[in-house]
N, CA, C and O of each residue as an XYZ file, in Angstrom:
456
protein
N       0.819     -1.330      0.153
C      -0.207     -0.323      0.491
C       1.042      1.024      0.229
O       2.073      1.172      0.886
N       0.488      2.009     -1.087
C       1.521      3.359     -0.766
C       0.124      4.360     -0.897
O      -1.048      4.154     -1.212
N       0.934      5.579     -0.467
C       0.291      6.891     -0.320
C       0.891      8.144     -0.047
O       1.959      7.899      0.513
N       0.780      8.995     -0.130
C       1.023     10.009     -0.113
C       1.045     10.331      1.892
O       1.839     11.250      2.097
N       0.626      9.994      2.781
C       0.545     10.162      3.909
C       1.251      9.575      4.480
O       1.394      9.873      5.666
N       1.902      8.640      4.002
C       3.224      7.321      4.467
C       4.584      7.635      4.148
O       5.045      8.032      3.078
N       5.101      7.422      5.128
C       6.862      7.514      4.564
C       7.577      6.620      4.153
O       8.733      6.870      3.811
N       6.926      5.042      4.073
C       7.314      4.075      3.321
C       5.945      3.382      3.235
O       4.896      3.691      3.800
N       6.295      2.044      2.116
C       4.969      1.097      1.675
C       4.637      0.464      2.673
O       5.377      0.225      3.627
N       3.520      0.135      2.558
C       3.095     -1.040      4.007
C       2.975     -2.104      2.955
O       2.437     -2.086      1.848
N       3.784     -3.257      3.767
C       3.701     -4.728      2.718
C       2.709     -5.657      3.882
O       2.442     -5.691      5.083
N       2.474     -6.183      2.904
C       1.488     -7.338      3.531
C      -0.275     -7.339      3.478
O      -0.859     -6.319      3.110
N      -0.787     -8.172      3.748
C      -2.426     -8.222      3.873
C      -2.597     -7.918      5.487
O      -3.565     -7.253      5.856
N      -2.052     -8.203      6.027
C      -2.610     -7.904      7.278
C      -2.185     -6.799      7.945
O      -2.856     -6.390      8.892
N      -1.058     -6.173      7.575
C      -0.553     -4.639      7.715
C      -1.617     -3.814      6.937
O      -2.009     -2.730      7.370
N      -2.024     -4.296      5.905
C      -2.988     -3.251      5.222
C      -4.053     -3.011      5.608
O      -4.517     -1.871      5.608
N      -4.684     -4.069      6.031
C      -5.880     -4.136      6.756
C      -6.083     -3.729      7.979
O      -7.200     -3.425      8.397
N      -4.753     -3.676      8.839
C      -5.060     -2.885      9.935
C      -5.098     -1.528      9.762
O      -5.759     -0.864     10.561
N      -4.402     -0.895      8.697
C      -4.074      0.639      8.039
C      -5.743      1.024      7.712
O      -6.469      1.931      8.120
N      -5.920      0.085      6.948
C      -7.338      0.445      6.242
C      -8.466      0.724      7.611
O      -9.011      1.814      7.788
N      -8.651     -0.331      8.392
C      -9.599     -0.290      9.646
C      -9.175      1.039     10.348
O     -10.100      1.789     10.659
N      -7.849      1.447     10.652
C      -7.543      2.445     11.412
C      -7.949      4.009     10.832
O      -8.233      4.968     11.550
N      -7.903      3.999      9.436
C      -8.100      5.308      8.653
C      -9.534      5.364      8.240
O      -9.958      6.497      8.012
N     -10.296      4.450      8.110
C     -11.825      5.071      7.727
C     -12.495      5.437      8.686
O     -13.388      6.191      8.299
N     -12.511      5.246      9.949
C     -12.807      6.155     11.067
C     -12.508      7.300     11.078
O     -13.375      7.924     11.689
N     -11.588      8.047     10.660
C     -11.359      9.050     10.675
C     -11.851     10.148      9.487
O     -11.573     11.327      9.703
N     -12.513      9.836      8.340
C     -13.514     10.471      7.973
C     -14.795     10.658      8.252
O     -15.616      9.796      8.565
N     -14.960     11.859      8.128
C     -16.245     12.518      8.719
C     -17.243     12.115      7.661
O     -18.434     12.235      7.947
N     -16.882     11.625      6.401
C     -17.956     11.910      5.183
C     -16.927     11.223      4.113
O     -15.704     11.360      4.151
N     -17.759     10.353      3.021
C     -16.913     10.001      1.976
C     -17.997      9.904      1.093
O     -18.959      9.153      1.255
N     -17.746     11.043     -0.291
C     -18.666     11.224     -1.362
C     -17.839     10.803     -2.328
O     -16.830     11.469     -2.562
N     -18.148      9.482     -3.149
C     -17.401      9.037     -4.287
C     -17.873      9.650     -5.466
O     -19.074      9.600     -5.732
N     -16.993     10.277     -6.274
C     -16.961     10.893     -7.620
C     -17.212      9.941     -8.656
O     -18.134      9.880     -9.470
N     -15.923      8.997     -8.415
C     -15.626      7.781     -9.751
C     -15.582      6.745     -8.677
O     -15.130      6.981     -7.557
N     -16.155      5.371     -9.120
C     -15.919      4.077     -8.364
C     -15.962      3.030     -9.777
O     -17.091      2.799    -10.210
N     -15.225      2.632    -10.231
C     -15.198      1.312    -11.419
C     -13.788      0.533    -11.565
O     -12.804      0.592    -10.827
N     -13.979     -0.155    -12.651
C     -12.899     -0.779    -12.998
C     -12.318     -0.060    -13.978
O     -13.310      0.478    -14.470
N     -11.386      0.323    -14.604
C     -10.862      0.987    -15.617
C     -10.652     -0.112    -16.568
O     -11.085     -0.179    -17.718
N      -9.966     -0.920    -15.970
C      -9.618     -2.260    -17.368
C      -9.835     -3.331    -16.529
O     -10.123     -3.090    -15.356
N      -9.741     -4.586    -16.951
C      -9.716     -6.029    -15.781
C      -8.394     -5.927    -15.132
O      -8.046     -6.975    -14.588
N      -7.398     -4.740    -15.030
C      -6.448     -4.811    -14.364
C      -6.303     -3.730    -12.930
O      -5.469     -3.713    -12.025
N      -7.460     -2.912    -13.189
C      -7.134     -1.991    -12.208
C      -8.561     -1.147    -11.872
O      -9.099     -0.381    -12.672
N      -8.958     -1.395    -10.777
C      -9.841     -0.353    -10.190
C      -9.592      1.071     -9.532
O      -8.498      1.234     -8.992
N     -10.371      1.964     -9.528
C     -10.148      3.033     -8.967
C     -11.421      3.519     -8.437
O     -12.525      3.139     -8.826
N     -11.224      4.272     -7.644
C     -12.220      5.494     -6.814
C     -11.603      6.606     -6.671
O     -10.402      6.818     -6.501
N     -12.592      7.405     -6.757
C     -11.974      8.795     -6.105
C     -13.313      9.477     -5.486
O     -14.488      9.421     -5.848
N     -12.717     10.096     -4.486
C     -14.172     10.703     -3.284
C     -13.554     12.019     -2.584
O     -12.443     12.227     -2.096
N     -14.468     12.661     -2.694
C     -14.375     14.054     -1.648
C     -14.655     13.687     -0.458
O     -15.795     13.233     -0.354
N     -14.115     13.708      0.379
C     -14.095     13.649      2.130
C     -13.558     14.698      2.954
O     -12.760     15.517      2.499
N     -13.945     14.710      4.109
C     -13.642     15.633      5.013
C     -13.190     14.569      6.554
O     -13.685     13.492      6.887
N     -11.972     15.465      7.315
C     -10.940     14.804      8.430
C     -11.065     15.756      9.422
O     -10.187     16.617      9.468
N     -12.228     15.800     10.460
C     -11.859     16.570     11.390
C     -12.341     18.137     10.860
O     -12.234     19.190     11.489
N     -12.786     17.969      9.778
C     -13.470     19.155      9.009
C     -13.030     19.617      8.193
O     -13.629     20.553      7.665
N     -11.732     19.174      7.677
C     -11.012     19.522      6.725
C     -10.925     18.972      5.661
O     -10.371     17.878      5.771
N     -11.325     19.314      4.300
C     -11.558     18.854      3.131
C     -10.229     18.161      2.142
O      -9.256     18.647      1.565
N     -10.673     17.055      2.274
C      -9.717     15.979      1.503
C     -10.311     15.522      0.572
O     -11.503     15.223      0.641
N      -9.131     15.292     -1.152
C      -9.501     14.619     -2.181
C      -8.956     13.437     -2.193
O      -7.734     13.495     -2.056
N      -9.549     11.970     -2.346
C      -8.961     11.000     -2.177
C      -9.048     10.235     -3.558
O     -10.196     10.206     -4.001
N      -7.869      9.461     -4.520
C      -7.831      8.783     -5.423
C      -7.058      7.384     -4.818
O      -6.002      7.372     -4.186
N      -7.899      6.204     -5.202
C      -7.567      5.105     -4.818
C      -7.354      3.915     -6.106
O      -8.320      3.617     -6.808
N      -6.262      3.410     -6.281
C      -6.077      2.707     -7.622
C      -5.590      1.360     -6.751
O      -4.744      1.297     -5.859
N      -6.317      0.442     -7.255
C      -6.112     -1.070     -6.769
C      -5.784     -2.176     -8.274
O      -6.514     -2.403     -9.239
N      -4.244     -2.741     -7.912
C      -4.191     -3.387     -9.140
C      -4.570     -5.030     -8.614
O      -4.370     -5.733     -7.623
N      -5.158     -5.119     -9.787
C      -5.694     -6.429     -9.885
C      -4.718     -7.756    -10.674
O      -4.410     -7.853    -11.862
N      -4.382     -8.720     -9.477
C      -3.627     -9.878    -10.685
C      -4.639    -11.141    -11.216
O      -5.803    -11.542    -11.203
N      -3.462    -11.402    -11.624
C      -4.160    -12.867    -12.785
C      -5.228    -13.859    -12.051
O      -5.745    -14.740    -12.738
N      -5.527    -13.754    -10.842
C      -6.176    -14.506    -10.153
C      -7.616    -13.585     -9.788
O      -8.565    -14.081     -9.181
N      -7.583    -12.209    -10.261
C      -8.628    -11.742     -9.606
C      -8.659    -10.959     -8.517
O      -9.518    -10.150     -8.165
N      -7.565    -11.297     -7.975
C      -7.445    -10.622     -6.206
C      -6.348     -9.443     -6.502
O      -5.348     -9.449     -7.221
N      -6.936     -8.406     -5.648
C      -6.191     -7.217     -5.257
C      -4.805     -7.422     -4.704
O      -4.664     -7.703     -3.514
N      -3.577     -7.270     -5.671
C      -2.146     -7.211     -4.969
C      -1.448     -6.094     -4.747
O      -0.285     -6.209     -4.360
N      -1.937     -4.986     -4.919
C      -0.947     -3.548     -4.304
C      -2.376     -2.325     -4.665
O      -3.163     -2.207     -5.605
N      -2.217     -1.791     -3.732
C      -3.426     -0.510     -3.601
C      -2.523      0.847     -3.376
O      -1.551      0.628     -2.653
N      -2.622      2.000     -3.773
C      -2.552      3.130     -3.914
C      -3.166      4.061     -3.683
O      -4.060      4.365     -4.472
N      -2.985      4.663     -2.812
C      -3.975      5.594     -1.787
C      -3.184      7.309     -2.125
O      -1.981      7.433     -1.894
N      -3.921      8.398     -2.615
C      -3.416      9.566     -2.211
C      -4.422     10.599     -2.189
O      -5.527     10.620     -2.730
N      -3.898     11.369     -1.537
C      -4.911     12.134     -0.349
C      -4.059     13.861     -0.917
O      -2.879     14.127     -1.148
N      -5.334     14.720     -0.968
C      -4.642     16.518     -1.625
C      -5.609     16.852     -1.054
O      -6.467     16.103     -0.587
N      -5.577     18.305     -1.019
C      -4.157     18.806     -1.186
C      -3.423     18.553     -0.161
O      -3.791     17.924      0.831
N      -1.731     19.303     -0.451
C      -1.116     18.899      0.474
C      -1.200     18.980      1.822
O      -0.799     18.064      2.540
N      -1.850     20.339      2.398
C      -2.103     20.437      3.750
C      -3.383     19.606      4.611
O      -3.668     19.843      5.784
N      -3.964     18.744      3.873
C      -5.007     17.833      3.873
C      -3.897     16.367      4.179
O      -3.920     15.601      5.142
N      -2.957     16.360      2.933
C      -2.634     14.732      3.329
C      -1.604     15.000      4.463
O      -1.553     13.926      5.062
N      -0.790     15.837      5.046
C       0.049     16.350      6.118
C      -1.104     15.805      7.544
O      -0.962     14.844      8.301
N      -2.018     16.662      7.507
C      -3.142     16.434      8.563
C      -3.451     15.134      8.565
O      -3.141     14.632      9.646
N      -3.973     14.301      7.745
C      -4.322     12.688      7.878
C      -3.147     12.255      8.264
O      -3.072     11.491      9.226
N      -2.158     12.620      7.657
C      -0.822     11.480      8.485
C      -0.608     11.716      9.847
O      -0.319     10.780     10.592
N      -0.722     12.903     10.267
C      -0.315     13.014     11.774
C      -1.627     12.535     12.652
O      -1.477     12.092     13.790
N      -2.950     12.660     12.024
C      -3.992     11.990     12.794
C      -3.728     10.692     12.679
O      -4.088     10.100     13.696
N      -3.233      9.966     11.845
C      -3.134      8.453     11.420
C      -2.061      7.876     12.248
O      -2.024      6.661     12.444
N      -0.963      8.886     12.871
C      -0.068      8.462     13.759
C      -0.863      8.259     15.099
O      -0.503      7.374     15.875
N      -1.870      9.013     15.364
C      -2.573      8.893     16.431
C      -3.266      7.888     16.589
O      -3.418      7.373     17.697
N      -3.823      7.423     15.463
C      -4.650      6.419     15.458
C      -4.378      5.225     15.545
O      -5.126      4.462     16.157
N      -3.224      4.801     14.937
C      -2.464      3.545     14.516
C      -1.911      2.990     15.897
O      -1.804      3.692     16.902
N      -1.562      1.604     15.827
C      -0.991      0.875     17.187
C       0.337      1.465     16.862
O       0.692      1.696     15.706
N       0.930      1.659     17.730
C       2.380      1.778     17.738
C       3.426      1.216     16.893
O       4.421      1.831     16.510
N       3.126     -0.013     16.627
C       4.160     -0.690     15.247
C       3.904      0.076     14.004
O       4.811      0.114     13.172
N       2.895      0.631     13.789
C       3.164      1.339     12.477
C       3.212      2.664     12.621
O       2.948      3.334     11.623
N       3.532      3.303     13.790
C       3.341      4.909     14.140
C       4.548      5.576     13.173
O       4.313      6.699     12.728
N       5.693      5.007     12.864
C       7.020      5.379     12.146
C       6.413      5.553     10.679
O       7.105      6.345     10.040
N       5.642      5.197     10.160
C       4.966      5.367      8.976
C       4.199      6.781      8.676
O       3.646      7.070      7.615
N       4.270      7.428      9.604
C       3.334      8.664      9.680
C       3.953      9.796     10.318
O       4.870      9.699     11.134
N       3.447     10.838      9.940
C       4.049     12.291     10.765
C       3.604     11.891     12.199
O       2.558     11.288     12.440
N       4.585     12.326     13.200
C       4.750     12.545     14.659
C       3.854     14.206     14.765
O       3.534     15.126     14.012
N       3.766     13.909     15.890
C       3.229     15.732     16.105
C       4.335     16.303     15.964
O       4.076     17.390     15.445
N       5.701     16.187     16.161
C       6.561     17.339     16.150
C       7.021     17.517     14.588
O       7.323     18.605     14.099
N       7.023     16.381     13.948
C       7.192     16.362     12.410
C       6.214     17.206     11.482
O       6.537     17.878     10.503
N       4.900     17.010     12.033
C       3.980     17.789     11.558
C       3.934     19.209     11.786
O       3.886     20.041     10.880
N       3.949     19.462     12.995
C       4.223     20.891     13.141
C       5.605     21.471     12.485
O       5.631     22.547     11.887
N       6.744     20.642     12.664
C       7.989     21.354     11.895
C       7.410     21.776     10.017
O       7.652     22.821      9.414
N       6.686     20.658      9.541
C       6.330     21.125      8.471
C       5.579     21.889      7.808
O       5.574     22.294      6.646
N       4.793     22.066      8.906
C       3.516     23.094      8.524
C       3.582     24.251      9.752
O       2.676     25.079      9.847
N       4.442     24.245     10.451
C       5.252     25.731     11.107
C       4.184     25.854     12.156
O       4.037     26.948     12.701
N       3.343     24.728     12.528
C       2.318     24.768     13.543
C       2.605     23.969     14.489
O       1.849     23.859     15.454
């Protein structure tokens, strides 16, 4: 799993599921603007969302392998201030074993001058 809110890719089905379970409750809402297969190998969804009242746009690309299973997921959040904020919130939300993937409060403050 890749995304702008991460410092490194997430490897493994269990880790990806853990991260998704932590992320979903952070969204105030998600309104899908596109959600369909692009072709036999790629599924894409785009949505407008909010996290703690901050607007965020999300794009999710899912690669489908020859067995019809998802084998990689790429999630992008924008604009940059929303992506950075989401990363900081994820640092608070995830188990300690995943925290190094996200912006700590100090890192967030250094990047946003806040």
